[in-house]
N, C-alpha and C positions, 0 to 999 in steps of 0.2 A: 505494499499500499505504499501511497504517496507519504515520505517520512511526515510532511507537516500536518496531516489528517488524524495520525495516528492517536492522540491523545483527544481528541472528540471522539473517536471510534470507542476508546477502553470502558466510556463508562454504560454503555449500553449495551445491550441484546446482542448476539450474533446467532444469525441462521444458518444452521448447516445443511445442505440436500442431500442426499445421495441418486445419484440415477443408476439401477440396475442397467445388464444390460438390454432387457425386454422395456423397456422405459423410454419415450422421446424426450429425444437428444436433442433439445435447444432451450436457449436461455431469451430469455425474453424482458422489456426494461422493465421494470418496480416502478416507473413514478414518469412523468412529462417531465424531462429536463436536458439540460445539455450536459454532454461528454466535456470532460475537462480533464480525463487523462484515459491511455488507453496503451498498454504496454503487455507484450509479450513476457513472460518469467519462467526461467527456467527452460531455455527452447533447447542446451544439448540434453534434457532426461528425454530416456522413455520413459513410455508408461512402465508402472511399475505396482507391487501387492505388497503389502502387510508382510504376507508372510513369506517372502521372499528376503525381507527383513530381520524374521525373529521378532515381528511386533516392536522394533526398536524404529520406526519410519515415520517420520511428520507429512502426512501429503498434504501440508500447506504450503511445504520447502521443498520438498524433494520429487516433486512430479513438474510437467511442463503444467503450466497454469496462466491464465490472460487475467490480467485485473483492469477494472474497468471501474471511473469513478465518476458517476452523473450528480449532478448538482440542477435542483426546481429552479423554473423558470420564474413562476408567481410565488412572491413575497406577501404578503398580508402585513402592515404594521409595523414595517421597517426591521423586524425579525431580522435574524441569518437565515440563510437560504438550510435547507436539508440538503446532507450529502448524502449520496447512495455508493457503497462500493462493493463490487460483485466480483469475488476470487473466483473464478469459473475453471476448473483443476479435469486435466484429462487422466485419468481413471486407468483402472484392468484395460489393459488391450486399444487405450487412445493413442493413437501417432499422429492424430490432424484434429484442432480447434480452430474452424473456419471465423469469421469474422470480416467487417470493413476496415481495411489499415488503413483505414483514412478519416474514421469517426470522431476523432479529436476537435470540438467546433460547432459538432452537428447537434441538432436539436434531434430528444428522439423522444417518440411519442410511448404513453404510457402500452404494456402488450407487444412495441413492433421488438421483433428478432435482434439481438447483439450476437450470438455467435450460436454454434452447434457444432457436434460432436460427428465427426465420421463412423464409428462403431462402439462395442466394449462398455464398461462402467465406469462414469464419474462421477463428481460434485459439485458443490457449489458453494461458498460460504458468502454471507449477507448482511455485511457490515454498516451503521447507520451515523449519523453526527448528532443524532437525535431521539427518544424513544418513538416506538412507531406503536400504535395504537390496532396490536392486534386483537382481531375478531374474538370475543367469549369464548369459544369451544379453542383455540391456539393457543388464547392468555393463560386459560385454566389447566391445560396439559404442559404450557412449558413450564408453570410455577412448578408442577411436579414431577419436572425431569423427567415425562414419557416421551415414547418415540410418538411422531406424530405423520398420519400417511395423507397428500393433499393430492386432489384431484387435477389433470393439466387445466387451467382455467379457475381455479377456485379461487375467493377472495380471501385472503388472508391477513390483511391489513385494512384498518375503516379509511 
C-alpha cells in the first residue's frame, strides 16, 4: 500500500476475501471514485500455496499482487474523502492478473471491473481510510469472527 496511507488504514477493519478455483474471478470497484494508485507488486513471484511453505507464508507479501487505491469523488461537508485500497492477490494456479495499466487518474464507477484472474484460486484484501457501514448480517458475523460467504453482486456495505 502507498506509504502515506498506512496510518489511515490501520484503525479500520480489513475485509479479506478468498476466491476458490470454482468462483467468479473478477474484482469490481466498491465505490465511485478516482484511481490514485495502481501498481503490480511481486511480479517476480509465481503463484504459490501455503502447503509448499510449511504454513510460513504471507499471501499479502509473497504472491503476485495488484494494489489499487480509489478515492471517492463526492465529499460532503468538507470532510476528508474515503480511500479504499484493494490488494488483489494471485493465489494458487494464478500467473496472470489482468487490469488497465493506465487506470491512474481515471474515474471508476461503482461496480466497474478493475481486474480479473486467468485461472486458479485467488484472494483480495480491502482496506479503508474510514470505517465502513457494513450491512447488519455482515457486521454481526464479522464481530463474532466468523467466516462469511457472499454472493456475486450482494451488497455488503450501506
